[in-house]
MDTraj code that builds the backbone (N, CA, C; nanometers):
import mdtraj as md
import numpy as np

residues = "MET GLN GLU THR PHE TRP GLU GLU LYS MET ALA SER ASN MET ARG ARG VAL LEU THR PRO VAL GLN PRO SER ASP SER PHE ARG GLN HIS LEU ARG THR ASN LEU GLN LEU ALA GLY GLN GLN GLN ALA ALA GLN ARG ALA MET ARG LEU GLN ARG PRO ALA HIS VAL ASN TYR TRP VAL LEU GLY ALA ALA ALA LEU GLY VAL THR VAL ALA ALA GLY SER MET ILE ALA TRP ALA ILE ARG SER ARG ALA TYR PRO GLN".split()
xyz = np.array([
    [7.6824, 18.8323, 7.9363],
    [7.7599, 18.7854, 7.8725],
    [7.8355, 18.6295, 7.9168],
    [7.8681, 18.6904, 8.0881],
    [7.9044, 18.6011, 8.1790],
    [7.8270, 18.4785, 8.1383],
    [7.7153, 18.5349, 8.2223],
    [7.6347, 18.4171, 8.2561],
    [7.5942, 18.3442, 8.1269],
    [7.5728, 18.3949, 7.9975],
    [7.5576, 18.2815, 7.9042],
    [7.6979, 18.2179, 7.8876],
    [7.8255, 18.2246, 7.8853],
    [7.9283, 18.1174, 7.9252],
    [7.9417, 18.0552, 8.0262],
    [7.8860, 18.0811, 8.1226],
    [7.8787, 17.9731, 8.2471],
    [7.7257, 17.8862, 8.2007],
    [7.6554, 17.8997, 8.1676],
    [7.5229, 17.8368, 8.1409],
    [7.5800, 17.7266, 8.0110],
    [7.6694, 17.7590, 7.9613],
    [7.6896, 17.6625, 7.8355],
    [7.8049, 17.6014, 7.8612],
    [7.9163, 17.6281, 7.9398],
    [8.0025, 17.5463, 8.0086],
    [7.9279, 17.4337, 8.1198],
    [7.8478, 17.4692, 8.1788],
    [7.7037, 17.4046, 8.2481],
    [7.6921, 17.2560, 8.1727],
    [7.5947, 17.3192, 8.0817],
    [7.5440, 17.2073, 7.9791],
    [7.6692, 17.1451, 7.9503],
    [7.7436, 17.1934, 7.8625],
    [7.8447, 17.0911, 7.8204],
    [7.8944, 16.9420, 7.9238],
    [7.9434, 17.0477, 8.0230],
    [7.9990, 16.9323, 8.1535],
    [7.8759, 16.8230, 8.1270],
    [7.7580, 16.8768, 8.1942],
    [7.6768, 16.8174, 8.1996],
    [7.6534, 16.7051, 8.0568],
    [7.6279, 16.7286, 7.9485],
    [7.6757, 16.6153, 7.8715],
    [7.7371, 16.5412, 7.8485],
    [7.8853, 16.6005, 7.9063],
    [8.0242, 16.5090, 7.8839],
    [7.9817, 16.3865, 7.9926],
    [7.9472, 16.4433, 8.0945],
    [7.9160, 16.3218, 8.2418],
    [7.8380, 16.2820, 8.2108],
    [7.7229, 16.3174, 8.2004],
    [7.5431, 16.2015, 8.2059],
    [7.5386, 16.1750, 8.0840],
    [7.4769, 16.0206, 8.0765],
    [7.4324, 15.9584, 7.9753],
    [7.3120, 15.9003, 7.9574],
    [7.2545, 15.9349, 7.8128],
    [7.0711, 15.9030, 7.8739],
    [7.0583, 15.7546, 7.8674],
    [6.9392, 15.8034, 7.9369],
    [6.8467, 15.6260, 8.0137],
    [6.7649, 15.6292, 7.9869],
    [6.7516, 15.5040, 7.9044],
    [6.5844, 15.4511, 7.8699],
    [6.5415, 15.3508, 7.9979],
    [6.4496, 15.3920, 8.0704],
    [6.3605, 15.3212, 8.1600],
    [6.3154, 15.2238, 8.0998],
    [6.3051, 15.1112, 8.1521],
    [6.1981, 14.9960, 8.1052],
    [6.0990, 15.0355, 8.1398],
    [6.0157, 14.9108, 8.0421],
    [5.8323, 14.9789, 8.0508],
    [5.8050, 14.9529, 8.1853],
    [5.8481, 14.8298, 8.2185],
    [5.7810, 14.7741, 8.4361],
    [5.8035, 14.9090, 8.5046],
    [5.9020, 14.9815, 8.5190],
    [5.9905, 15.0802, 8.5280],
    [5.8897, 15.1951, 8.5881],
    [5.8266, 15.2419, 8.4071],
    [5.7193, 15.3179, 8.4101],
    [5.6122, 15.3096, 8.3998],
    [5.5616, 15.1659, 8.4420],
    [5.4061, 15.1152, 8.5175],
    [5.4252, 15.1171, 8.6583],
    [5.5358, 15.0729, 8.7422],
    [5.5383, 15.0941, 8.8661],
    [5.5748, 15.2265, 8.8583],
    [5.6469, 15.3174, 8.8568],
    [5.6463, 15.4811, 8.8544],
    [5.4846, 15.5355, 8.8554],
    [5.4482, 15.5412, 8.7374],
    [5.3014, 15.5640, 8.7592],
    [5.2169, 15.5128, 8.8051],
    [5.2317, 15.3827, 8.8378],
    [5.1653, 15.3371, 8.9738],
    [5.1588, 15.4062, 9.0859],
    [5.2417, 15.4012, 9.0981],
    [5.2920, 15.4567, 9.2770],
    [5.2611, 15.6509, 9.2531],
    [5.2950, 15.7139, 9.1619],
    [5.2363, 15.8360, 9.1313],
    [5.0842, 15.8806, 9.1548],
    [5.0292, 15.7690, 9.1008],
    [4.8907, 15.8129, 9.0893],
    [4.8374, 15.7621, 9.2401],
    [4.9071, 15.6755, 9.3329],
    [4.8431, 15.6371, 9.4577],
    [4.8873, 15.7301, 9.5784],
    [5.0129, 15.8136, 9.5605],
    [5.0732, 15.9402, 9.6142],
    [4.9635, 16.0554, 9.5950],
    [4.8998, 16.1020, 9.4999],
    [4.8197, 16.1759, 9.4496],
    [4.6714, 16.1737, 9.5206],
    [4.6297, 16.0638, 9.4975],
    [4.5405, 16.0351, 9.5684],
    [4.4939, 16.0488, 9.6816],
    [4.6611, 15.9686, 9.7957],
    [4.6800, 15.9867, 9.9265],
    [4.6665, 16.1862, 9.9668],
    [4.7366, 16.2530, 9.8812],
    [4.7877, 16.4132, 9.9101],
    [4.5941, 16.4161, 9.8959],
    [4.5615, 16.3861, 9.8304],
    [4.3894, 16.4623, 9.7868],
    [4.3690, 16.4483, 9.8933],
    [4.3046, 16.3214, 9.9334],
    [4.2246, 16.2740, 10.0655],
    [4.2835, 16.3347, 10.1811],
    [4.4263, 16.3433, 10.1976],
    [4.4983, 16.4427, 10.3333],
    [4.4241, 16.5858, 10.3390],
    [4.4584, 16.6255, 10.2228],
    [4.3426, 16.7915, 10.1850],
    [4.2351, 16.7928, 10.2037],
    [4.1450, 16.7182, 10.1753],
    [3.9784, 16.7217, 10.1816],
    [4.0032, 16.7224, 10.3697],
    [4.0841, 16.6067, 10.4003],
    [4.0687, 16.5969, 10.5835],
    [4.0872, 16.7103, 10.6354],
    [4.1945, 16.7409, 10.6132],
    [4.2612, 16.9137, 10.6646],
    [4.1351, 17.0160, 10.6116],
    [4.0705, 17.0221, 10.4854],
    [3.9802, 17.1204, 10.4782],
    [3.8373, 17.1160, 10.6122],
    [3.8143, 16.9868, 10.6045],
    [3.6881, 16.9288, 10.7064],
    [3.7104, 16.9706, 10.8268],
    [3.8682, 16.9894, 10.8523],
    [3.8819, 16.9869, 11.0274],
    [3.8956, 17.1183, 11.0701],
    [3.8129, 17.1623, 11.1704],
    [3.8206, 17.2813, 11.2015],
    [3.9752, 17.3501, 11.2875],
    [3.9686, 17.4606, 11.2441],
    [4.1109, 17.5083, 11.3098],
    [4.1270, 17.4948, 11.4083],
    [4.2889, 17.4586, 11.4962],
    [4.3290, 17.4520, 11.6123],
    [4.3469, 17.5955, 11.6531],
    [4.2486, 17.5980, 11.7669],
    [4.3069, 17.6778, 11.8528],
    [4.4132, 17.6717, 11.9881],
    [4.5144, 17.8015, 11.9741],
    [4.6302, 17.7259, 12.0829],
    [4.5839, 17.8434, 12.1977],
    [4.4807, 17.7865, 12.3279],
    [4.4587, 17.8741, 12.3906],
    [4.5824, 17.8961, 12.5114],
    [4.6170, 17.8399, 12.5178],
    [4.7564, 17.8760, 12.6138],
    [4.7666, 18.0823, 12.5211],
    [4.7953, 18.0577, 12.4569],
    [4.8445, 18.1593, 12.3541],
    [4.7397, 18.2795, 12.3959],
    [4.6447, 18.2594, 12.3553],
    [4.5142, 18.3577, 12.3448],
    [4.4822, 18.4007, 12.4895],
    [4.5363, 18.3087, 12.5818],
    [4.5182, 18.3747, 12.7264],
    [4.6308, 18.4430, 12.7560],
    [4.7071, 18.4405, 12.7112],
    [4.8403, 18.4953, 12.7561],
    [4.8285, 18.6056, 12.6914],
    [4.7436, 18.6426, 12.5517],
    [4.7485, 18.7696, 12.4782],
    [4.6013, 18.8523, 12.5703],
    [4.5167, 18.8012, 12.6356],
    [4.4113, 18.8687, 12.6548],
    [4.4912, 18.8949, 12.8238],
    [4.5670, 18.8619, 12.8936],
    [4.6452, 18.8664, 13.0101],
    [4.7342, 18.9931, 13.0083],
    [4.7985, 18.9641, 12.9092],
    [4.8950, 19.1156, 12.8745],
    [4.8035, 19.2422, 12.8103],
    [4.6970, 19.2277, 12.7295],
    [4.6133, 19.3160, 12.7368],
    [4.5255, 19.3598, 12.8454],
    [4.4863, 19.2794, 12.9767],
    [4.4346, 19.3349, 13.0607],
    [4.5491, 19.4281, 13.1227],
    [4.6591, 19.3268, 13.1629],
    [4.7652, 19.4350, 13.2666],
    [4.7736, 19.5638, 13.1631],
    [4.7940, 19.5742, 13.0396],
    [4.8670, 19.7096, 13.0183],
    [4.7339, 19.7856, 12.9993],
    [4.6145, 19.7710, 12.9895],
    [4.4857, 19.8331, 12.9757],
    [4.4627, 19.9423, 13.1728],
    [4.5346, 19.7809, 13.2524],
    [4.5149, 19.8118, 13.3747],
    [4.6054, 19.9505, 13.4231],
    [4.7287, 19.9270, 13.3625],
    [4.8486, 19.9783, 13.4339],
    [4.8218, 20.1759, 13.3251],
    [4.7756, 20.1360, 13.2324],
    [4.7145, 20.2894, 13.1590],
    [4.5987, 20.3475, 13.2457],
    [4.5086, 20.3095, 13.3002],
    [4.4144, 20.3239, 13.3497],
    [4.4467, 20.3837, 13.5387],
    [4.5856, 20.2870, 13.5860],
    [4.6084, 20.3583, 13.7145],
    [4.7143, 20.4653, 13.6988],
    [4.7894, 20.4676, 13.5711],
    [4.8682, 20.5813, 13.5450],
    [4.8162, 20.7448, 13.5641],
    [4.6495, 20.7223, 13.4480],
    [4.5814, 20.8435, 13.4403],
    [4.5327, 20.8744, 13.5919],
    [4.4605, 20.7613, 13.6549],
    [4.3974, 20.8226, 13.7551],
    [4.5357, 20.8614, 13.8814],
    [4.6690, 20.8150, 13.8947],
    [4.7675, 20.8980, 13.9130],
    [4.7917, 21.0289, 13.8697],
    [4.8029, 21.0457, 13.7843],
    [4.8398, 21.1193, 13.7306],
    [4.7294, 21.2660, 13.7526],
    [4.6245, 21.2136, 13.7489],
    [4.4791, 21.3296, 13.8159],
    [4.4779, 21.3747, 13.9514],
    [4.5299, 21.2865, 14.0027],
    [4.4915, 21.2774, 14.1658],
    [4.6181, 21.3626, 14.2172],
    [4.7384, 21.3547, 14.1526],
    [4.9106, 21.4075, 14.2152],
    [4.9074, 21.4895, 14.1075],
    [4.8541, 21.5831, 14.0698],
    [4.9277, 21.6777, 13.9190],
    [5.0846, 21.7719, 13.9622],
    [5.1176, 21.7562, 13.8757],
    [5.2453, 21.8193, 13.8736],
    [5.2577, 21.9957, 13.8950],
])
top = md.Topology()
chain = top.add_chain()
for i, resn in enumerate(residues, 1):
    res = top.add_residue(resn, chain, resSeq=i)
    for name in ("N", "CA", "C"):
        top.add_atom(name, md.element.get_by_symbol(name[0]), res)
traj = md.Trajectory(xyz[None], top)
């Protein structure tokens, strides 16, 4: 109920403030041409993105491999030490 009142109030305010505009034919044609060009450019960029191989960040990959190696080494050292010096 409250939302309906709010929506009606907003719609009446918009009708009161905004006036309808009829764009000229030259503007419509210009807009149509520009939108078609923009669509063609986006399609070309999308096609180029699909052809390009995925970029791999080797620094992050190397850091992750180093972290896994250090963690595995720590676990192995802990296991050897716990067997060497049982409590």
